[in-house]
N, C-alpha and C positions, 0 to 999 in steps of 0.2 A: 063491154065494148073495148076497153083498154087491152085486155088479154087477147082479143081478136084483132088487134091493131095491125099485126104483122103476120102474113101468111107464108113467110119464107122459112118456117121451121127454125127460127132463131132460138138460141139458148136463153132461157129466162134467168135474169139476174135480179135477185130480190134483197140483197144485203142493204142494211141501212147504215153500215159502218163507213165513216168517211175514209178510213185507211184502205178500204176495199175498192176505191175508185179505179185503181189500176186495172181491175179485172174487166172493166168496160172498154179497155183500150183497143180492142180489135174491132174496128168499125165494120158494121154489116153482119156480124155473126152473133152479137149479144144484144138482147133486148133488156134494157135497164128499166124494170118495172117501176121502181121508186121514182126515177127521174121522169118517166112518162106520165105517171099519176100526177106529179107536181106540175108538169107541163100542161096537161089537160085541165087540171083544176084551175090553173091560171087563166085559161080561156073561159072557164065557166064563170069566174068571179069578176073578171075585168077585161081581158084582152079579147073582146068579141063585139060584133056590131050591134048586139042587143043593148049595149050600154051607150046612152046618148052622149055622155061625156067622152067616151072613147071614140065614137064616130066623129065628134068635133075635133079631137086630137089628131086623128088620121087625116081628116080633110084640111086641117091647118098645117100639115107638114111636120108635126112633132115639135112645134116651137114653144112648148110650155116653158115659162121662164125658169122654173126650178130645175127642169131637166137640162136646159141650156147652161144654167149656172154650174151645175154639177158636172156634166159631161164635157162642157166646153163647146158644144155644138148642138144643133137640132138633131133629134133621133126620130126619124119617120118610121112608121111601121109598114110592113109590106101588105099586100092585098088580103092576106089571111091573118092579119093582126099578130104577126111575129116581129120581134126585134130582129133586124137583119143580122146575119152572122159574120159580116165582114169586120175587120179589126177596128175601124173607127167607132163601131157601135158596141164593142165589148165594154162591160162595166169598167169605168176608168180606174177603180181601186182593185177589184178582185179579178178582173179579166174574164168574168163569166159572161154569158150570153152568146158565146161563139160555137156552142155545140161541138161538133167533130172537127171544126176548122182550126182549133188552136190546141195548145199543149196541155198535157197532164199537169196538175190534177183537177182541171176545171171543166171536164167534159160532161159532168153530170149537171142536169138542169136544176138550179136552185134559185131561191129568191135572192135578189140583189137590190142594192139601193136604187139603181137605175130602174129596174122593173117596178119597184114600189112607187117611185116618183111618177112613172107613167101610169100605173094603176090608179093613182090618186085622181086622175082625170075621169075615171069611171064613177067617181062619187065616194070612194072610200076615204076615210080620214086617217091620217098617219099620226102616230104619237111622236111629236117632234121634240119631246123631252128625252127620248132615247138617244144614246151616244151617236149612232150613225147620222143623226140629223142635227146635231149640235156642232157649231163651229168650235175650233180649239180655243181654250181659254185657260189662263193660269189662275187657279183658285186660291192659292196662298196669297194673303194680303200683307203680312208683316212677318218679321223674323225676331225671335227673342234675343236678348243681350248675350254676348259672349264674355268670357273671362280670360285674360292673358295667361298663357301657360296651361290652360285646361282644355282637354279635348272637346270639340264642338261637332254636333251633327244635327242637321235639319234637312228634311227632304221637301223640296217644292212639289206641289200637287197641281194636277191639271185635269181637265175633263173635255169631252167632245173630240171631234176629229177622229183620226185613225192612229192608235198607237202602233208602232213604237214612236215615242217622243224623242226629240233632239233638243237638248238644252245648251245654250251658249250665253256667255256674258258679252254683250255687244256695246256696252258703254260704261264708263267708270271702271272700278276695280274692286274685287273682294278684299277684305282685310288681309294683311300679310299673314301667311301660314294657312289660309283656307283655299280650297279649290272646289269647283263645281263639276260633278260627274256628268258628262254629256249625255249618258244613256239613262241614268236613274233620277237625275235632278237633285241628288244629295249634295249638300254643302258640308264638307267635312274638313278636319284638320285641327291643328292647335294654333290659335292666334297668338302672335308674338308681341304685338304692340297695341297699347290702348289708343282709342280714338274712334272716330265715326267715319264709315265708308258708305258712299251712295253709288249704286251700280244698277245697270239695266240688264235684265235677262230676257233673251228671245227664246220662244218655243216654236218649233216646227213639228208637224205630225208627219205620218208616213205618206200622206197624200202630197205628191210633188207639186200639185197645182193649187194647194191651199195657201192662203196668205199667212205668213208668220205673225205671231202676236208677241207683245212685249209688256213687261211690268218693271217699274223701278222700285228698288228696295233700299232701305237705310238700315245698316247693321252697326250697332254700337259695341265696341270692345272696351271693357274696363268697368270701374266702379261707379261711373257717373250715372245720372238719371237718363233712362232711355228717352229718345225723342218722342214727344206726344203730339198728335194732330189736334190742335186746339179748335179747329173748325167745327168739330162735332158738337161742341157745347154752345155754339152760336145759333142765332135765329136768322134764317135766310130770307131775303127779299129781292125783288128785281124790278126793273123798269117796266117790263111786260113779260107775260108768260102765255104761250099758246094754250088754249083751253084744254087740249089733250095732253099737255106736258105738265111737269110738276116742279115748282121752285124748291120743294123738299129734296130733290135730287142733288142739289148743290153740295150738301154736307151730310149725306146719309151714310157715309163711310164705306160705300160699295165701290171697289175698284173696277172700272169698266173693262170688258174684254177687248174692246176696240172702239174707235171713234163713232162708228155706226152701230152702236149698241141697240139691239132690238129686244133685249130681255129686261133690263133694269130701267128705273125711272130716269127721265131726261129733262133738262131745262132747255127750252128753245123759244125763239121769238118770232117764228114765221106767222104772218107775212111781214112783220115789221122789219125795217132796215134802218140804216144810219147808226148813230151811237146808242148802244144799249148797255145796261149795267146789271151786275149781280152783286149782292152785298151780304156780308156776315156781320151781325151785331151781337156783342157780348154785354152782359149786365154790368160788368166791371172792366176796367182797363186791362189790356193784355200787352205784354212786350213781345213783339214779333221781329224775326230776323230773316224769314224766308217764307215762300208760299209756292204752291204748285196748282196748276189748273190742267184739266183734261178736256179738250175741245170735243163738242158734238158736231159731227159732219156726216150727213146721210147721203152725200153725193147728189143731192137734189136741191130742195129749197133751203136747207140749212148747211152752211159751209164754214170752214175755218175763217176767222176774221182776217181782214186785211192788216189790222194792227190791234194791239191791246196794251193796257197798262194797269198797274195797281195804284190805288189811291187810299189814303188813310185819313180819318177825321181827326183834326188837330185841336178840336174843341170849339172851333168857330167856322171852319171851312174844310174842304177836301184838299189835300196836298198830294202831288204826284210822288210816287216812289221811284227814284232813279234806278236804272238797271237795264240789263239786256233781256228782251222779251222774245223768246223763240215761239214758233207756231207749228210745231210738229204734230202730225196725226198719230193716233194709236199709241200715245205715250203721254206721260205727265210732262208739262213744261214748267221748269223750276226757275224761280227768280230769288236771288239772295241779295240782301241789302243791309245797311246799318240799322241798328235797333231802333224801333219806333214803339211808342206806347199809345194805344188807341182802343176805343170801344167799337170802331167800325172799320172794316176792310172792304174796299170796293174793287171789283174787276170791271173795268171799263173797256168795251169792245167796239171797234169800228167795223161795220159790215163791209164785205167785199163783193164776192160773186153771188151772195144770197143773204138770208137772215143768219143770225148767229145763235150759238147755244153752248152750254157746258154740261158735262156729265159729272164732274166732281171738282171741288175746291178744297185744298188743304192749307193749313197755316201752322207755322212752327215758331217756338220761342228761340 
């Protein structure tokens, strides 16, 4: 049926090589058999009225939330279950779906993220662990110690989104003598001065509409002992934990990709509001000088707190830790203070627009 699709004596083009796309450039004179097979196969498995989910998608005007989040708008199908070929409906990353109406080399019909998200409405399940369906995240969690006068090289790693990646330092600074390669994520150079530097790295992917992600690193230069996160050796507890969340998320050592982390464990208190707390308890006293918290905010029932503070157990009562308490999203919020010796460190949160939650707590000597 496909070979009889066109009766205008078109030249049959059967190459599977991507680099041969240009040979389909003359509209109306070449029949791209591979593209046509893929096109008709798409109708057979998803884009057809025989699929109840696809009928619902069409009648609903293409307002599937995943499609709208990705494309930035609803994508309705036409009466014959095609994605319209006008520019607003081209796949936002690849430019596909426009057929002959847009430029080389995207005139061959191919699977796109947009078409797969729409096909999901027919009942097919997508493997969302594959890169196209993962939001960008920085997977490097720590950096090894450097030595003054010795060449240093460590490459930050990321996953998800659409490479190429763009790396930038957006807060703090690298140790003197080191630089971050914007295109490769490599931190290289020869550090010149001993000390400890804390800096925030931002990652953007090739998708101009995606949200940048950040991660804060601490890099020690010199012969001192590298900074250790003491929180991982503590026992976590909380005032309240939603049944579907986990208090173990507080100190599991996993750096969140964003405040609305949908992959890793989270501690949240929905539907409870007011003053809530999360606590780390050690079997013996620890000397602490700083701590970091990463807020859980799903833009729904759990939001960043109106205010928060650290408290430590002085042997008979909880005492407030003086300091400045930021409430940034998608980043660690760090508080530095004079040394305290304690077996318990509490994060006390006052709810604001919703319940409160945390994704990670870190504590340092």
